C-alpha positions as CSV (number, residue, x, y, z in Angstrom):
1,M,21.4,8.5,14.6
2,L,20.2,11.5,12.7
3,E,23.4,11.7,10.8
4,S,23.0,8.2,9.4
5,L,19.4,8.8,8.1
6,P,20.4,10.1,4.6
7,K,22.2,6.7,4.1
8,L,19.6,4.5,5.9
9,M,16.3,5.8,4.6
10,P,17.0,5.0,0.9
11,A,17.7,1.4,1.9
12,V,14.5,1.3,4.0
13,L,12.4,2.7,1.1
14,E,14.0,0.3,-1.3
15,Q,13.0,-2.6,0.9
16,I,9.4,-1.3,1.0
17,D,9.4,-1.1,-2.8
18,E,10.7,-4.7,-2.9
19,S,7.8,-5.8,-0.7
20,R,5.4,-4.1,-3.1
21,R,7.0,-6.1,-5.9
22,G,6.3,-9.3,-3.9
23,A,9.7,-10.0,-2.3
24,A,10.0,-11.1,1.3
25,V,11.5,-8.4,3.4
26,D,12.5,-8.2,7.1
27,W,9.6,-6.2,8.4
28,G,11.0,-6.5,12.0
29,T,14.1,-4.5,11.0
30,L,12.2,-2.1,8.9
31,S,9.7,-1.4,11.6
32,G,12.5,-1.0,14.1
33,V,14.1,1.7,11.9
34,I,10.9,3.5,11.3
35,G,10.0,3.1,15.0
36,S,13.3,4.7,15.9
37,L,12.2,7.9,14.2
38,V,9.2,7.9,16.5
39,T,11.3,7.1,19.5
40,I,13.6,10.0,18.6
41,G,10.6,12.2,18.1
42,D,9.2,11.2,21.5
43,A,12.2,13.0,23.1
44,L,11.4,16.2,21.2
45,S,8.6,18.6,21.1
46,E,5.5,17.5,19.1
47,Q,6.4,19.9,16.2
48,D,10.0,18.6,16.1
49,A,8.9,15.0,16.3
50,V,6.6,15.4,13.3
51,Q,9.4,17.2,11.4
52,V,11.9,14.4,12.0
53,Y,9.4,11.7,10.9
54,S,8.2,13.8,7.9
55,T,11.7,14.9,6.8
56,A,13.4,11.6,7.3
57,F,10.7,9.2,6.1
58,E,7.3,10.3,5.2
59,R,8.0,12.8,2.3
60,D,10.2,10.3,0.4
61,F,7.8,7.4,1.3
62,V,4.8,9.2,-0.2
63,H,6.8,10.3,-3.3
64,R,8.1,6.7,-4.0
65,T,4.6,5.3,-3.3
66,R,3.2,7.6,-5.9
67,E,5.9,6.8,-8.4
68,F,5.5,3.0,-7.9
69,Y,1.8,2.9,-8.3
70,T,1.7,5.4,-11.2
71,A,4.1,3.1,-13.1
72,E,2.2,0.0,-12.1
73,A,-1.2,1.4,-13.1
74,G,0.1,2.4,-16.5
75,K,1.5,-1.0,-17.2
76,F,-1.5,-2.9,-15.8
77,L,-4.1,-0.8,-17.7
78,R,-2.3,-1.4,-21.1
79,D,-3.0,-5.2,-20.8
80,N,-6.1,-5.4,-18.6
81,S,-9.7,-4.2,-18.3
82,V,-10.8,-1.3,-16.1
83,A,-12.7,-3.8,-14.0
84,D,-9.5,-5.9,-13.5
85,Y,-7.7,-2.7,-12.6
86,M,-10.2,-1.8,-10.0
87,R,-9.9,-5.2,-8.4
88,K,-6.1,-4.8,-8.5
89,V,-6.4,-1.3,-6.8
90,Q,-8.6,-2.8,-4.1
91,G,-6.0,-5.5,-3.4
92,R,-3.2,-3.0,-3.3
93,L,-5.1,-0.7,-1.0
94,R,-5.5,-3.6,1.4
95,E,-1.8,-4.4,1.2
96,E,-0.8,-0.8,1.9
97,Q,-3.3,-0.6,4.8
98,M,-1.7,-3.8,6.3
99,R,1.8,-2.4,5.7
100,T,1.1,0.9,7.4
101,C,-1.2,-0.2,10.2
102,T,0.8,-3.2,11.4
103,R,4.3,-2.0,10.8
104,A,4.7,1.7,11.5
105,R,3.5,4.2,14.0
106,K,3.5,7.9,13.1
107,P,4.3,10.3,15.9
108,K,1.4,11.9,17.6
């Protein structure tokens, strides 16, 4: 499984980006893949489990999240007021909270 992660994770991250753009994605499959990292980690020491999750998923997830929302914010602020931007941010925060709370579990 670990050998396939370099090919698999970009596809998972692209699907998450697609979801952020409003596309319907198969969250059951995505959750299963992300959950597999946790399952693999459960068989390892706590330190190794966190490293597998962090290296295979979290680092790139955070990087792509930052890139996505930085680009979106720049575009949105060019055409909208700060008040509208703040409402947009609140909505996006709720979406991300739903995405992370209901679909992925980080190793302990």
